[in-house]
C-alpha positions in Angstrom: -29.3 -2.2 5.5 -30.2 -5.7 4.5 -33.9 -6.5 4.6 -35.6 -9.8 5.4 -39.3 -10.5 5.4 -40.6 -12.8 8.1 -43.9 -14.6 7.6 -45.9 -15.8 10.6 -47.7 -19.2 10.8 -50.8 -20.7 12.3 -51.9 -19.3 15.6 -51.4 -15.7 14.5 -54.8 -15.5 12.7 -57.7 -13.3 13.7 -61.0 -12.4 12.1 -60.8 -9.5 9.7 -57.0 -9.7 9.3 -55.7 -7.8 6.2 -59.0 -6.0 5.7 -57.3 -2.5 6.0 -54.8 -3.6 3.4 -57.5 -4.8 1.1 -59.5 -1.6 1.5 -56.5 0.7 0.8 -54.1 -1.0 -1.6 -55.5 -1.9 -5.0 -52.8 -4.5 -5.6 -54.0 -6.4 -2.5 -57.6 -6.5 -4.0 -56.1 -8.1 -7.1 -54.2 -10.6 -4.9 -57.4 -11.6 -3.2 -59.1 -12.2 -6.6 -56.2 -14.4 -7.7 -56.3 -16.3 -4.4 -60.0 -16.9 -4.8 -59.5 -18.2 -8.4 -56.5 -20.4 -7.5 -58.0 -21.9 -4.3 -61.7 -22.1 -5.2 -62.4 -20.3 -1.9 -64.0 -16.9 -1.5 -61.0 -15.1 0.0 -62.9 -12.0 1.2 -65.5 -14.1 2.9 -62.9 -16.3 4.5 -60.8 -13.5 6.0 -63.5 -11.0 6.7 -66.5 -13.0 7.8 -65.0 -16.1 9.5 -65.3 -16.4 13.2 -62.3 -17.0 15.5 -63.4 -20.7 15.8 -63.8 -21.0 12.0 -60.2 -19.8 11.5 -58.9 -22.4 13.9 -59.7 -25.2 11.4 -56.5 -26.1 9.7 -58.0 -26.4 6.2 -59.3 -22.8 6.5 -56.4 -21.3 8.4 -53.7 -22.2 5.9 -55.2 -20.3 3.0 -56.2 -17.4 5.2 -52.8 -16.8 6.8 -50.9 -17.3 3.5 -53.1 -14.7 1.9 -52.7 -12.3 4.8 -49.0 -12.8 4.7 -48.6 -12.1 1.0 -51.0 -9.2 1.2 -48.8 -7.6 3.9 -45.7 -8.3 1.8 -47.2 -6.8 -1.3 -48.5 -3.7 0.5 -45.0 -3.2 2.1 -43.3 -3.4 -1.3 -45.7 -0.9 -2.7 -44.0 1.6 -0.4 -40.6 0.9 -1.9 -39.2 -1.5 0.6 -37.0 -4.1 -1.1 -37.0 -7.8 0.0 -33.5 -9.3 0.0 -34.3 -12.5 1.9 -37.2 -14.2 3.6 -38.2 -16.9 6.1 -41.5 -18.1 7.4 -42.5 -19.8 10.6 -44.2 -23.2 9.9 -47.1 -22.4 7.5 -45.4 -19.0 6.9 -42.7 -20.8 5.0 -45.1 -21.1 2.0 -45.4 -17.3 1.7 -41.6 -17.1 2.0 -41.2 -19.7 -0.8 -43.6 -17.8 -3.0 -41.8 -14.5 -2.2 -38.5 -16.1 -3.2 -39.9 -17.4 -6.5 -39.7 -21.1 -5.5 -43.5 -21.6 -5.7 -45.6 -19.7 -8.2 -48.4 -17.5 -6.8 -51.1 -19.5 -8.7 -49.7 -22.7 -7.0 -49.2 -21.6 -3.4 -52.9 -21.4 -2.6 -53.8 -24.9 -3.9 -50.7 -26.3 -2.2 -51.6 -24.9 1.2 -55.2 -25.9 0.7 -54.1 -29.5 0.1 -51.7 -29.3 3.1 -54.5 -28.0 5.3 -57.0 -30.7 4.2 -54.5 -33.5 4.7 -53.4 -32.2 8.1 -56.9 -31.7 9.3 -57.8 -35.3 8.2 -54.8 -36.6 10.1 -55.6 -34.6 13.2 -59.2 -35.8 13.4 -58.1 -39.4 13.3 -56.1 -38.8 16.4 -59.0 -37.7 18.6 -59.2 -40.0 21.6 -61.0 -40.6 24.9 -59.0 -37.8 26.5 -60.0 -35.3 23.8 -58.4 -33.7 20.7 -54.6 -33.5 20.1 -52.9 -30.1 20.0 -49.9 -28.0 20.9 -48.7 -26.0 23.9 -46.0 -23.4 24.5 -43.7 -24.1 27.5 -42.6 -20.9 29.2 -40.0 -20.4 31.9 -37.7 -23.4 31.3 -34.5 -23.5 29.2 -35.0 -25.2 25.9 -32.4 -27.9 26.8 -34.3 -28.8 29.9 -37.6 -29.0 28.1 -36.1 -31.3 25.5 -34.6 -33.5 28.2 -38.0 -34.0 29.8 -40.0 -34.4 26.6 -37.8 -36.6 24.5 -38.2 -39.7 26.7 -42.0 -39.3 26.7 -42.5 -40.0 23.0 -44.3 -43.3 23.7 -46.9 -41.2 25.6 -47.7 -39.3 22.5 -45.8 -36.0 23.1 -43.0 -34.5 21.0 -40.9 -31.3 20.7 -42.5 -29.2 17.9 -40.9 -25.8 17.9 -37.7 -24.2 19.2 -39.0 -20.7 19.3 -36.5 -18.9 21.5 -33.8 -19.7 24.2 -36.6 -19.8 26.8 -39.6 -21.0 24.8 -40.3 -24.4 23.3 -43.5 -25.8 21.9 -44.7 -29.3 22.2 -47.2 -31.3 20.1 -49.1 -34.4 21.2 -52.3 -36.3 21.8 -54.6 -35.0 24.5 -53.2 -37.6 26.9 -49.7 -36.8 25.9 -50.2 -33.1 26.5 -51.6 -33.9 30.0 -48.5 -35.9 30.8 -46.2 -33.2 29.5 -47.9 -30.4 31.5 -47.6 -32.3 34.7 -43.9 -33.2 34.1 -42.9 -29.8 33.0 -44.7 -27.9 35.8 -43.1 -30.2 38.3 -39.7 -29.3 36.8 -40.4 -25.6 37.2 -42.1 -24.4 34.0 -43.9 -21.2 34.7 -46.7 -21.8 32.1 -48.0 -24.4 29.8 -50.0 -22.5 27.3 -52.4 -24.4 24.9 -52.2 -22.9 21.4 -55.1 -21.9 19.1 -54.4 -24.7 16.6 -56.4 -27.8 15.7 -53.7 -30.5 15.8 -50.2 -31.8 16.9 -48.3 -30.1 14.1 -44.6 -30.8 13.4 -44.6 -34.2 15.0 -44.5 -37.8 13.9 -48.2 -38.1 14.7 -48.8 -36.6 11.2 -46.8 -39.1 9.3 -49.7 -40.1 7.1 -50.3 -36.5 6.1 -46.6 -36.2 5.2 -46.7 -39.2 2.9 -49.9 -38.0 1.1 -48.5 -34.4 0.9 -45.3 -35.6 -0.6 -47.3 -37.4 -3.4 -49.4 -34.2 -4.0 -46.3 -32.0 -4.3 -45.1 -34.0 -7.3 -47.7 -32.2 -9.4 -46.3 -28.7 -8.8 -43.2 -26.9 -10.1 -40.5 -25.8 -7.6 -37.9 -23.4 -8.9 -34.5 -22.5 -7.5 -34.7 -19.5 -5.1 -34.2 -16.0 -6.6 -33.4 -14.6 -3.1 -32.3 -16.4 0.0 -35.1 -18.3 1.8 -34.6 -20.3 4.9 -35.9 -23.8 5.9 -37.6 -24.6 9.2 -36.3 -28.1 9.0 -32.6 -27.4 8.6 -32.4 -23.8 9.8 -30.3 -22.9 6.7 -30.9 -21.3 3.3 -32.5 -23.6 0.7 -30.3 -24.2 -2.2 -32.7 -25.6 -4.9 -36.3 -26.2 -5.9 -35.8 -29.9 -5.5 -34.6 -29.4 -2.0 -37.5 -27.1 -1.2 -40.0 -29.7 -2.4 -38.6 -32.4 -0.1 -38.4 -30.0 2.8 -42.0 -29.0 2.4 -43.1 -32.6 3.0 -40.6 -33.2 5.8 -41.7 -30.0 7.6 -45.1 -31.6 8.4 -43.4 -34.0 10.8 -40.2 -32.1 11.8 -39.7 -29.5 14.6 -39.6 -25.9 13.6 -36.0 -24.8 14.2 -36.7 -21.1 14.4 -33.8 -20.2 16.6 -31.5 -21.8 14.0 -33.2 -19.9 11.3 -32.7 -16.6 13.1 -29.1 -17.4 13.8 -28.5 -18.1 10.1 -30.1 -14.8 9.1 -27.8 -12.9 11.5 -24.8 -14.8 10.2 -25.8 -14.0 6.6 -25.8 -10.3 7.3 -29.5 -9.5 7.6 -30.1 -6.6 10.0 -33.6 -5.3 9.4 -36.6 -7.5 9.6 -40.3 -7.0 8.7 -42.9 -9.3 10.1 -45.3 -9.4 7.1 -48.5 -10.9 8.3 -50.9 -10.9 11.3 -49.7 -10.4 14.8 -46.3 -9.7 16.4 -45.1 -13.1 17.4 -42.0 -13.2 15.2 -41.0 -9.7 16.3 -41.1 -10.9 19.9 -39.1 -14.0 19.1 -36.5 -12.1 17.2 -36.0 -9.7 20.1 -35.9 -12.6 22.6 -32.8 -13.9 20.8 -31.3 -10.6 19.9 -32.7 -7.7 22.0 -31.2 -5.1 19.7 -32.7 -6.5 16.6 -34.6 -4.1 14.3 -37.9 -5.8 13.6 -41.1 -4.1 12.4 -44.5 -5.8 12.6 -46.1 -4.8 9.2 -49.3 -6.8 9.0 -51.5 -3.8 9.1 -51.5 -0.5 7.2 -50.7 1.3 10.5 -47.7 -0.9 11.0 -46.5 -0.3 7.5 -46.8 3.4 7.9 -45.0 3.3 11.2 -42.1 1.3 9.8 -41.7 3.2 6.6 -43.1 6.7 7.2 -45.2 6.2 4.1 -48.9 5.4 3.8 
């Protein structure tokens, strides 16, 4: 058995996430304290008292999900499960980089806080007469067909953002761009155009100013070579060095998430047992969409960890 931890990203959040871990695992309480000190944000208040709307704000979500992800990972390891590789979806990549020893725990929370603030600022500047920018999942059309429809529409403010599964793509764009995309995709046979619970057009060229500023900010932080394999959303492959990781973190802001490529690399490298460490079950579903026989356990809650390991 070769274990891989998978960390979810924005859109998986919900009020009260990780509370059961905080209440039952002393090491998780210590983690919350460290996160509060490192970020300057009251971690308990953020995760346990924020409303659903509060958690949609990118500057809040990024700290909250990163903490919930690392709390789940820590609680899982407390039961004796060993992590041998990791990958994270979008924002989840930062928990993976921390798990792999690339980013220090005391740095990961300030880094995602800065990332969130810069992305939120960039997103607000894109509000237009048609409304706020955002993202939408396209269901019921093959990925190749979605790409063929969307790529010529970049001038309208719409871009491919995520390749989630063979039958699910996500697009990012301005409000006007999303409207154009929805019409074109439904005319082509898309079953559903589902708006996501996020506050901006992530993983698209619309956030180029945030990428530039984030690149500058990352120069202040140390990035070490990975201690275990960790996979990049930008390339779909294992990251080879700390310097590569730093550059990919900045590039990820404007690049599509190549999640199918990440999953394929994980299978090719021999990983056969997966644990979705964080809120929700999105990555478990995507893993099984690509490989129906995949062994993947959602372990973002104490109940999930107990079910996966047989230990409480």
